N, C-alpha and C positions, 0 to 999 in steps of 0.2 A: 728541513722542516717543511720544504715546499711540497714533498711527497705526500704529506699528511692531507693537503687539500685535494690532490688527485685521488688519493684513497677514499676519502669521504664522497667525492663525486662518483666514483666508480661504484662504491657500495650503494649509493642512492640509485644510480642507474640501473645496476643489476636487480634490485629490489623492485623497481617500477616494472622492468621486463617480467620478472617472475608473477607479478600481480596482473599484468596485461596479458602474457602468453603462457603462463604456467611454467613448470619445471622443464629442464631439458635432460636427456639422458646422461647417465654417468660417462659414456664414451664420446660425448659430443666435444666439438672444437669450440672453445669460447674464445671471442675476439673483442678486444678493446682498442679503440683508436686513439692514438696519442701524437704529440708533436714534440720534437727535440727542443727543449727551452734553454735559455742561458744558464740556468743553475744546473743543467745537465752535462755541460761541455767541459772539456779540459783545456789545457793551453794550446793544443793543436785544432781547436775549434770543431771538434767532433765529440760525440757521446763518450763521456768517460767510462772506461771499462766497469767500475765499480758500480755505475748507476743501473747497469743492465739488470742486476738482481732486484734492486728495489722496484723497478718498473715491472718486471715480471712477476713480482709479488701481486701487483694490480691485476694481473690476468689470473692469477691462483684466487684471489678474493672473488673476482667476477664468477669463475667457474664453480666455487664452493657455494656461492649463494644461489646461482641459477640452477644447479643440480640439487639444491636442498640440503646439501651437507652442512652449510653454515648453521641452520636452524637445528639440525640433529646435533651437531656438535654442541650448541648452546645449550640445548634441553638435556643432554647426558653429560654435560661438563667434561667433553673431550677437548683436547688440543692437538695440534699438528706440530711436529718437529721435523726440520730438515736435517737429515743425516749426512748428506753429501749432495754436491752439485758441481757441474763443470760447464762452463760457457765456451763455445766456439764461435770466433768472429770471422766473418767472410767478406763484409763490406762495411764501411764507417757510415754511421747516421750523422748527418751535419745539422748544424744550427737551422732551426725551424723546419726541419724536414718532417713531414707526416708519415707515420708507420703504424702498423697494426701489431699488438701483441696477441699472438695466438697461443692458446693453452690447451693441453689435452692430457687426460689420465691415460697413459699407455699400457698399464698392466701392474702386476704385482707378482711377489715371491712369498714365500712363507712368513716374512717378517715386515716387508716394506711395500709401500706403493711408489709407482714411478710416474712423474709428469715430465712433459715436454713443453717447453715455452720456446716460441720464436719471434724475433722481430723481422716483420715482413713489409716490403714495400712493392706496391703494384705486383704482387703475387709472388715476388722473389725473396727468398730467405737472406737476410743480412747477418743474423746472428742466432744461434740456438743454445738452450740450456736444458740438461737433463738434471732432474732432481730426484733424489731418493728420500722419502718421507715416511714417517711412522705416525700413527694416531694413538695417543695415550689417554688413559683416564686420569682423574685427579690423583690417584694413588700411584702414577706412573707405571701402571700396567698397560701392556700393549692391547689395543682392541683386536680381537680375532677377526679375520676377514669376513666369517660367516656373520658375526655380529654386525659388522660393518654394513654389508649389503642388505641384511635384515633391516637395519634401522633407516636406510635411505629409501627402502621400499623398492630396490632395483636388483634384479638378478645379476650375478657376476658374468657379464657378457664381454669382458675384456678378453683380447686376444693374448695368447702366451707371449711372454717376454721376448724380444729378439736376443739371439745369444750375444751380440755385442753389448746390450744393457746388462746382462748378467756378468760378463766379464768385467765391465767397467765397475759394476757394483763391488765385485770381489776385489779388483785392484785398487779401488780407491779407498777402502774401508781401513779405519783405525781399530785398534783393539777396543773391546767394550769398556764402558766406564768403570768397571770394577776391576780391570787388568791394568797393572802399571804401564804407562807409555812415557818413559824418560825421553828428554830431548837430547839424543846423542848424535852428533854429525860424524859421519865416516870420513 
């Protein structure tokens, strides 16, 4: 429940920044400063591995609001769904430690958009998450990329996806929702 208060603060801050400074380009790096709280830690007194995804969501909210995507999604009744994500940990975030969540849209393929989130302390990456997401309409139709970029009023200036991201997406994909996916352990 405590992440809801952080979420509301991040949303309010992002809206103030948009009013004050205007929108940022789609390929910008968003930054949200946070601190590891007692509700974020595990028995080893460092950030619980499950908490990273929730805190990286804050970076995604900030980025969506500050690029204008949030308003476009609300107006067009679009929503985003995460199809896959992977977190890599390098160093632990300890209780009360300050860190910055950095978020960036890194590219897209024919079906999905890819975002990178990082937990950074004094310029050093402590953890990193790659996310594959899709934007859907209310009738669960995927939003074509051309429509997406036209709606946000920004050209597609994203660099081509690095090969490792393409390989990761292929390797981590499950069958689509219309294909059976029985749980069989070999």
